[in-house]
VOBA-1610 file (N, C-alpha, C; in pm, whole numbers, padded with zeros to 5 digits, always signed):
BEGIN
Met+00142+03053-05294Met+00159+03195-05323Met+00129+03222-05470Lys+00061+03334-05494Lys+00025+03369-05631Lys+00084+03505-05668Ile+00134+03516-05790Ile+00184+03641-05845Ile+00083+03694-05945Ser+00059+03824-05940Ser-00023+03891-06042Ser+00070+03957-06142Leu+00051+03927-06268Leu+00129+03985-06377Leu+00036+04072-06461Ile+00078+04195-06488Ile-00007+04292-06558Ile+00062+04339-06686Thr-00013+04338-06796Thr+00033+04397-06921Thr-00068+04504-06963Val-00020+04625-06990Val-00106+04731-07043Val-00072+04751-07189Thr-00173+04775-07270Thr-00153+04784-07414Thr-00231+04901-07474Tyr-00181+04948-07586Tyr-00258+05040-07671Tyr-00197+05036-07810Asn-00270+04978-07905Asn-00223+04965-08043Asn-00083+04903-08048Cys-00072+04786-07988Cys+00056+04715-07978Cys+00058+04585-08056Ala-00018+04577-08162Ala-00029+04452-08238Ala+00106+04403-08290Arg+00198+04494-08316Arg+00327+04456-08375Arg+00412+04374-08278Thr+00399+04399-08148Thr+00488+04335-08051Thr+00416+04245-07950Leu+00286+04257-07939Leu+00214+04192-07830Leu+00222+04040-07835Ser+00225+03983-07953Ser+00234+03837-07963Ser+00361+03784-07899Asp+00473+03857-07914Asp+00598+03816-07849Asp+00584+03819-07697Thr+00515+03921-07646Thr+00492+03930-07502Thr+00410+03812-07453Phe+00300+03784-07523Phe+00215+03671-07485Phe+00289+03538-07495Asp+00371+03522-07599Asp+00446+03398-07615Asp+00541+03377-07496Ser+00601+03484-07448Ser+00693+03470-07335Ser+00619+03437-07206Val+00496+03487-07192Val+00414+03451-07077Val+00372+03304-07087Arg+00329+03266-07205Arg+00284+03128-07227Arg+00397+03027-07199Ser+00520+03066-07222Ser+00633+02974-07209Ser+00673+02948-07064Gln+00621+03024-06970Gln+00667+03014-06832Gln+00637+02877-06771Lys+00739+02822-06708Lys+00727+02689-06646Lys+00672+02703-06504Cys+00556+02763-06495Cys+00494+02789-06365Cys+00348+02819-06388Glu+00262+02771-06302Glu+00118+02794-06319Glu+00061+02886-06211Glu+00140+02920-06111Glu+00087+02995-05997Glu+00093+03146-06020Phe+00031+03194-06125Phe+00020+03339-06142Phe-00107+03372-06219Glu-00159+03491-06191Glu-00272+03539-06269Glu-00221+03643-06367Tyr-00286+03652-06483Tyr-00240+03742-06588Tyr-00353+03837-06623Ile-00324+03967-06605Ile-00422+04073-06628Ile-00375+04159-06744Val-00464+04182-06841Val-00431+04264-06957Val-00528+04381-06962Ile-00475+04502-06963Ile-00555+04624-06969Ile-00525+04697-07099Asp-00623+04703-07187Asp-00605+04769-07317Asp-00676+04905-07316Gly-00616+05001-07385Gly-00668+05138-07383Gly-00765+05170-07494Gly-00823+05067-07558Gly-00917+05091-07668Gly-00848+05085-07803Ser-00768+04982-07824Ser-00688+04970-07946Ser-00775+04950-08070Thr-00720+04994-08184Thr-00793+04983-08312Thr-00707+04917-08420Asp-00592+04858-08381Asp-00496+04810-08481Asp-00487+04657-08491Gly-00578+04586-08430Gly-00570+04441-08429Gly-00524+04384-08297Thr-00492+04470-08202Thr-00450+04425-08070Thr-00555+04337-08004Leu-00682+04374-08016Leu-00789+04298-07950Leu-00799+04157-08007Asp-00774+04143-08136Asp-00775+04008-08195Asp-00666+03921-08134Ile-00550+03980-08112Ile-00439+03905-08052Ile-00472+03868-07908Ile-00535+03960-07836Ile-00576+03929-07699Ile-00673+03813-07697Arg-00772+03818-07785Arg-00872+03709-07788Arg-00807+03576-07825Gln-00709+03579-07913Gln-00642+03455-07954Gln-00561+03393-07840Asn-00529+03473-07740Asn-00449+03426-07626Asn-00530+03426-07496Asn-00660+03424-07510Asn-00748+03434-07394Asn-00726+03320-07294Asp-00672+03208-07341Asp-00654+03093-07252Asp-00549+03116-07145Ile-00457+03210-07165Ile-00355+03238-07063Ile-00389+03363-06982Ile-00499+03429-07015Ile-00536+03556-06952Ile-00646+03533-06849Thr-00622+03580-06728Thr-00721+03568-06620Thr-00831+03672-06635Phe-00790+03795-06670Phe-00886+03905-06687Phe-00831+04000-06790Trp-00919+04051-06877Trp-00878+04158-06967Trp-00994+04252-06991Ser-00959+04375-07025Ser-01060+04475-07057Ser-01004+04568-07163Ser-01093+04634-07235Ser-01052+04732-07335Ser-01144+04853-07327Ala-01087+04967-07293Ala-01164+05091-07281Ala-01067+05209-07284Pro-01112+05324-07331Pro-01024+05441-07331Pro-00973+05471-07190Asp-00850+05520-07181Asp-00794+05557-07052Asp-00726+05693-07064Lys-00664+05736-06955Lys-00600+05867-06952Lys-00449+05855-06965Gly-00403+05747-07025Gly-00259+05728-07043Gly-00211+05600-06978Ile-00083+05569-06999Ile-00028+05442-06956Ile-00038+05422-06805Tyr-00017+05528-06727Tyr-00019+05510-06581Tyr-00160+05492-06529Asp-00256+05551-06595Asp-00396+05525-06561Asp-00429+05378-06587Ala-00382+05326-06701Ala-00403+05185-06733Ala-00333+05095-06633Met-00212+05131-06593Met-00140+05052-06494Met-00212+05052-06360Asn-00270+05164-06324Asn-00348+05170-06200Asn-00470+05078-06206Lys-00534+05073-06323Lys-00647+04981-06339Lys-00602+04836-06316Gly-00485+04804-06367Gly-00432+04669-06346Gly-00404+04641-06199Leu-00344+04739-06130Leu-00316+04721-05988Leu-00444+04698-05908Glu-00549+04768-05945Glu-00675+04754-05872Glu-00739+04618-05894Lys-00708+04553-06005Lys-00764+04420-06035Lys-00680+04307-05976Ala-00554+04335-05944Ala-00462+04229-05901Ala-00504+04171-05766Thr-00494+04039-05756Thr-00529+03969-05631Thr-00413+03887-05576Gly-00300+03885-05645Gly-00186+03806-05601Gly-00115+03868-05482Glu-00031+03788-05417Glu+00047+03838-05304Glu+00155+03935-05351Tyr+00208+03910-05471Tyr+00305+04000-05533Tyr+00252+04042-05670Val+00288+04164-05712Val+00239+04219-05837Val+00355+04275-05918Gly+00357+04242-06048Gly+00458+04297-06137Gly+00400+04327-06273Phe+00476+04399-06356Phe+00433+04437-06490Phe+00523+04374-06595Leu+00462+04336-06706Leu+00536+04300-06827Leu+00475+04383-06939His+00547+04484-06985His+00490+04576-07083His+00473+04510-07219Ser+00391+04571-07301Ser+00346+04507-07425Ser+00450+04503-07536Asp+00569+04557-07512Asp+00679+04538-07607Asp+00799+04472-07537Asp+00771+04410-07420Asp+00875+04342-07345Asp+00852+04191-07344Met+00954+04118-07303Met+00946+03971-07294Met+01023+03925-07171Phe+00981+03814-07113Phe+01060+03752-07009Phe+01190+03700-07069Phe+01295+03701-06989Phe+01426+03660-07038Phe+01430+03511-07069Ser+01363+03431-06987Ser+01367+03287-07008Ser+01237+03222-06966Glu+01224+03094-06995Glu+01104+03019-06958Glu+01092+03002-06807Gly+01201+03016-06737Gly+01199+02995-06592Gly+01195+03122-06510Thr+01166+03236-06573Thr+01174+03364-06502Thr+01074+03372-06387Ile+00947+03345-06413Ile+00847+03355-06306Ile+00878+03257-06193Lys+00920+03137-06229Lys+00955+03038-06128Lys+01070+03087-06041Ser+01170+03149-06103Ser+01284+03203-06030Ser+01241+03315-05936Ile+01151+03402-05984Ile+01100+03510-05900Ile+01026+03453-05780Met+00942+03353-05804Met+00865+03294-05695Met+00956+03227-05594Gln+01058+03157-05639Gln+01152+03093-05547Gln+01224+03197-05462Ser+01258+03311-05523Ser+01329+03415-05451Ser+01241+03480-05344Val+01116+03511-05379Val+01029+03576-05281Val+00989+03478-05170Glu+00976+03351-05203Glu+00945+03252-05100Glu+01062+03235-05003Lys+01184+03249-05054Lys+01303+03236-04970Lys+01326+03359-04884Asp+01324+03479-04945Asp+01362+03601-04875Asp+01244+03678-04816Lys+01124+03654-04869Lys+01003+03723-04824Lys+01021+03876-04819Pro+01067+03935-04930Pro+01085+04080-04932Pro+00953+04152-04955Asp+00952+04282-04928Asp+00839+04365-04966Asp+00848+04401-05114Val+00971+04415-05163Val+00995+04448-05304Val+01113+04365-05354Leu+01094+04299-05467Leu+01201+04227-05534Leu+01228+04293-05668Tyr+01354+04295-05709Tyr+01390+04351-05839Tyr+01511+04275-05894Gly+01533+04288-06024Gly+01644+04218-06087Gly+01709+04300-06196Asp+01762+04232-06296Asp+01835+04296-06407Asp+01749+04299-06533Leu+01791+04381-06627Leu+01716+04400-06751Leu+01813+04417-06867Glu+01772+04371-06985Glu+01848+04395-07106Glu+01762+04467-07208Tyr+01814+04576-07263Tyr+01749+04643-07375Tyr+01791+04572-07503Val+01695+04544-07589Val+01725+04473-07713Val+01679+04557-07832Asn+01732+04523-07947Asn+01694+04589-08071Asn+01544+04574-08093Ser+01478+04680-08140Ser+01332+04677-08154Ser+01284+04576-08257Val+01370+04536-08351Val+01334+04438-08452Val+01399+04303-08424Ser+01531+04304-08403Ser+01605+04180-08376Ser+01622+04167-08225Val+01526+04102-08161Val+01523+04099-08015Val+01633+04015-07953Asp+01707+03939-08034Asp+01820+03864-07982Asp+01948+03949-07976Lys+01940+04070-08032Lys+02055+04160-08030Lys+02046+04252-07909Val+02134+04231-07812Val+02134+04311-07690Val+02209+04442-07715Val+02143+04553-07681Val+02200+04686-07704Val+02256+04745-07574Arg+02190+04715-07464Arg+02228+04777-07336Arg+02196+04680-07223Lys+02290+04662-07131Lys+02271+04570-07019Lys+02261+04649-06889Trp+02144+04642-06826Trp+02119+04714-06701Trp+02134+04616-06585Arg+02249+04621-06518Arg+02274+04537-06403Arg+02254+04618-06276Ser+02172+04571-06188Ser+02144+04643-06065Ser+02237+04596-05954Cys+02200+04617-05829Cys+02284+04578-05716Cys+02198+04577-05590Asp+02256+04528-05481Asp+02185+04534-05354Asp+02159+04680-05316Phe+02045+04705-05255Phe+02003+04842-05230Phe+02055+04895-05098Glu+02101+05020-05102Glu+02129+05100-04983Glu+02063+05235-05002His+02008+05293-04895His+01932+05416-04910His+02015+05532-04964Lys+02145+05532-04938Lys+02229+05641-04985Lys+02238+05644-05138Leu+02202+05532-05203Leu+02209+05526-05349Leu+02108+05618-05416Leu+01996+05645-05350Leu+01891+05726-05413Leu+01942+05865-05451Lys+02018+05927-05364Lys+02070+06061-05394Lys+02177+06058-05503Lys+02226+05939-05534Lys+02321+05924-05645Lys+02250+05894-05776Gly+02117+05900-05774Gly+02041+05877-05896Gly+02014+05731-05924Trp+02044+05642-05829Trp+02023+05498-05849Trp+01876+05465-05858Met+01845+05369-05942Met+01710+05311-05946Met+01721+05172-06006Pro+01634+05080-05965Pro+01630+04949-06030Pro+01546+04959-06156Pro+01557+04865-06248Pro+01472+04867-06367Pro+01325+04843-06327His+01241+04940-06357His+01102+04928-06314His+01033+04801-06364Pro+01056+04756-06489Pro+00987+04634-06535Pro+01027+04508-06462Thr+01129+04515-06374Thr+01169+04396-06299Thr+01113+04394-06157Leu+01038+04496-06118Leu+00988+04504-05982Leu+00870+04411-05958Tyr+00874+04341-05844Tyr+00760+04264-05795Tyr+00736+04308-05651Ile+00617+04362-05626Ile+00587+04432-05502Ile+00473+04360-05430Arg+00486+04349-05299Arg+00379+04289-05221Arg+00251+04370-05240Lys+00141+04302-05257Lys+00013+04369-05279Lys-00024+04459-05161Asp+00002+04415-05039Asp-00033+04498-04924Asp+00054+04624-04917Val+00176+04617-04971Val+00261+04737-04977Val+00204+04835-05080Ile+00157+04783-05192Ile+00094+04869-05294Ile-00027+04940-05233Glu-00102+04870-05153Glu-00220+04931-05090Glu-00180+05042-04994Glu-00061+05030-04932Glu-00012+05136-04843Glu+00044+05254-04922Val+00126+05224-05022Val+00196+05329-05096Val+00103+05401-05193Gly+00003+05329-05243Gly-00093+05389-05336Gly-00062+05359-05481Leu-00136+05425-05568Leu-00125+05402-05711Leu-00023+05497-05775Phe-00001+05481-05904Phe+00087+05571-05977Phe+00026+05711-05980Asp+00110+05811-05967Asp+00067+05951-05971Asp+00053+05993-06117Thr-00070+06004-06165Thr-00094+06031-06307Thr-00069+06178-06344Ser-00030+06260-06247Ser+00012+06396-06285Ser+00148+06393-06355Phe+00221+06281-06339Phe+00342+06257-06417Phe+00301+06188-06547Arg+00342+06241-06660Arg+00307+06181-06788Arg+00410+06079-06835Ile+00536+06095-06791Ile+00644+06009-06837Ile+00718+05944-06720Ala+00725+06010-06606Ala+00813+05965-06497Ala+00737+05912-06375Ala+00614+05870-06390Ala+00540+05818-06273Ala+00602+05690-06221Asp+00668+05613-06308Asp+00736+05491-06260Asp+00855+05527-06172Tyr+00930+05631-06208Tyr+01042+05676-06125Tyr+00992+05730-05992Asp+00887+05809-05997Asp+00826+05859-05874Asp+00784+05744-05785Tyr+00726+05640-05844Tyr+00680+05525-05765Tyr+00798+05453-05701Ile+00906+05437-05777Ile+01026+05374-05722Ile+01079+05454-05604Leu+01084+05585-05618Leu+01133+05669-05508Leu+01041+05659-05387Arg+00912+05653-05409Arg+00817+05637-05298Arg+00841+05505-05225Leu+00868+05400-05300Leu+00894+05270-05238Leu+01028+05266-05166Phe+01134+05304-05239Phe+01269+05283-05188Phe+01310+05389-05085Ser+01230+05493-05070Ser+01255+05590-04963Ser+01206+05538-04828Arg+01125+05434-04833Arg+01070+05377-04709Arg+01177+05295-04638Glu+01203+05326-04512Glu+01304+05253-04437Glu+01245+05132-04365Asp+01114+05116-04372Asp+01050+05003-04304Asp+01027+04885-04398Leu+01069+04897-04523Leu+01046+04790-04620Leu+01173+04708-04642Lys+01153+04582-04677Lys+01264+04492-04707Lys+01275+04475-04857Phe+01396+04498-04912Phe+01420+04490-05055Phe+01514+04373-05084Ala+01488+04304-05193Ala+01573+04191-05232Ala+01611+04205-05378Tyr+01739+04187-05405Tyr+01791+04191-05543Tyr+01812+04050-05593Leu+01746+04018-05705Leu+01765+03890-05772Leu+01864+03913-05886Pro+01988+03866-05875Pro+02090+03897-05975Pro+02076+03814-06103Glu+01963+03828-06165Glu+01934+03760-06291Glu+01863+03858-06384Val+01880+03839-06514Val+01803+03917-06611Val+01660+03866-06608Ile+01567+03955-06582Ile+01425+03920-06574Ile+01352+03954-06702Val+01385+04068-06760Val+01309+04118-06875Val+01401+04160-06988Lys+01358+04130-07111Lys+01417+04188-07232Lys+01322+04297-07280Met+01373+04418-07292Met+01291+04535-07324Met+01336+04596-07456Arg+01242+04612-07546Arg+01275+04675-07675Arg+01310+04822-07655Leu+01410+04868-07727Leu+01442+05011-07728Leu+01329+05088-07794Gly+01310+05212-07750Gly+01210+05296-07814Gly+01096+05336-07723Gly+01123+05348-07592Gly+01019+05388-07498Gly+00976+05532-07518Ala+00863+05567-07457Ala+00804+05700-07476Ala+00897+05811-07431Ser+00976+05788-07326Ser+01058+05896-07272Ser+01170+05938-07365Asn+01205+05855-07464Asn+01318+05886-07553Asn+01276+05905-07698Lys+01147+05918-07722Lys+01100+05925-07860Lys+01129+06059-07928Ser+01150+06163-07850Ser+01174+06295-07909Ser+01251+06380-07809Ile+01308+06490-07859Ile+01380+06584-07772Ile+01284+06641-07668Ser+01163+06674-07709Ser+01065+06731-07615Ser+01032+06633-07504Asn+01024+06503-07538Asn+00997+06403-07435Asn+01115+06388-07339Ile+01237+06396-07393Ile+01356+06387-07307Ile+01358+06504-07209Ile+01326+06624-07259Ile+01322+06743-07172Ile+01214+06727-07067Arg+01096+06682-07110Arg+00986+06664-07016Arg+01021+06559-06911Lys+01084+06450-06956Lys+01123+06344-06864Lys+01220+06398-06760Ser+01315+06480-06801Ser+01413+06535-06707Ser+01345+06624-06604Lys+01251+06706-06649Lys+01178+06793-06556Lys+01096+06711-06458Glu+01033+06606-06508Glu+00952+06522-06420Glu+01040+06443-06323Asp+01157+06400-06369Asp+01250+06330-06280Asp+01291+06419-06163Ile+01322+06544-06193Ile+01361+06637-06087Ile+01245+06659-05991Arg+01124+06672-06046Arg+01006+06689-05960Arg+00987+06569-05869Ala+01007+06449-05925Ala+00992+06327-05845Ala+01098+06322-05735Leu+01223+06357-05768Leu+01330+06356-05669Leu+01299+06453-05555Lys+01256+06574-05589Lys+01228+06673-05486Lys+01104+06634-05405Lys+01003+06583-05472Lys+00880+06541-05403Lys+00910+06436-05297Asn+01001+06345-05329Asn+01033+06236-05238Asn+01158+06262-05154Arg+01208+06385-05161Arg+01325+06426-05083Arg+01443+06331-05105Ala+01462+06297-05232Ala+01567+06201-05267Ala+01678+06265-05348Gly+01679+06398-05361Gly+01784+06464-05436Gly+01729+06572-05527Gly+01811+06613-05624Gly+01772+06719-05717Gly+01847+06705-05848Val+01893+06817-05902Val+01957+06819-06033Val+02082+06731-06035Phe+02163+06738-05929Phe+02286+06659-05923Phe+02253+06509-05927Ser+02147+06470-05858Ser+02105+06329-05859Ser+02063+06287-05999Leu+01992+06376-06069Leu+01950+06345-06205Leu+02070+06329-06297Leu+02170+06415-06283Leu+02291+06404-06365Leu+02360+06270-06341Arg+02371+06231-06217Arg+02436+06103-06185Arg+02352+05986-06237Lys+02221+06002-06231Lys+02131+05898-06283Lys+02156+05876-06432Asn+02166+05985-06507Asn+02185+05974-06652Asn+02326+05926-06688Ile+02426+05974-06615Ile+02564+05932-06641Ile+02582+05784-06613Ser+02511+05732-06512Ser+02526+05592-06474Ser+02480+05496-06584Lys+02402+05546-06679Lys+02352+05461-06788Lys+02460+05432-06892Ile+02559+05520-06902Ile+02658+05508-07010Ile+02731+05374-07010Pro+02782+05327-06894Pro+02854+05198-06896Pro+02766+05080-06938Gln+02635+05095-06927Gln+02546+04985-06962Gln+02555+04950-07111Phe+02599+05044-07193Phe+02612+05019-07337Phe+02740+04943-07371Phe+02831+04929-07273Phe+02961+04870-07300Phe+02987+04743-07219Arg+02887+04695-07147Arg+02905+04575-07067Arg+02918+04452-07157His+02999+04358-07115His+03021+04236-07194His+02985+04110-07115Asp+02934+04126-06991Asp+02901+04007-06913Asp+02766+03952-06954
//
C-alpha cells in the first residue's frame, strides 16, 4: 500500500525546511511526496531543489489560491490514501507515517484522522493548543464537530467520488470538504488517537478581523450547503476550541 503526501507552498522559505526535515525523518519508505508551489520568489524553490531526493513530483506555477494548489496535488496523487502536510507544519514523530499505514491496513477505513497540536510559530517545541478528536458519530456534525483537517488521510477512490476542494470558498474549503466527507453515511471513518501533526499558529483564517468574519460566513455557508447545521452549529464549533488551550494531557 502506498500513501500520497502533498505539501502546497507559496513563499514559505522560513518554515519549509522544517516540513521537509520531518518528512525526511519518517521511518517508512512506502509513500510518494508531491510538492505544489504557487510561483514563489523568496527562496522556496531553492529549498525544494535541495530536498529533491525525497520528492516524487514537484511543480511551480501561479495558482488561484491554496485550494487550487491542493486540487493540483490531489490530481497528481497515485497512492491508495492521500493526505496533506502544509508548508508550516511538521509530523509529530519519526513514526507518524508508519503508524498511519498500520492503522489503515488494520481498519481499512475510507477516511482516517487523528489529533493535532498547535505550536508557537517560532519555538515549535512550545505547545499552545491541543486538539484531541474522538470517534465519529453523525450527530456530532450539527454540534460543530470536525476533525483536524491536516490529520486526514482519505482513500483515493473516495476523493474521486467526492471531488476536489470547492475554490469558491477562499478560507473554509477544508471545512466544506470535511462536511462533504463526514455527511456520507456509506463511508467508514477511523480515529487514530495519536498526535499526527504539529501546526504553527498563524493560519490565514485568523490573520485579521476581516478574515475571521469571512471565515465565519464561509463556515455557515458550508454548513447549510451540506445540511449539517447553521449559526448554532458554528457557535458550538467555536466554543469547543476553548478547552483545547487548557489541556494538560
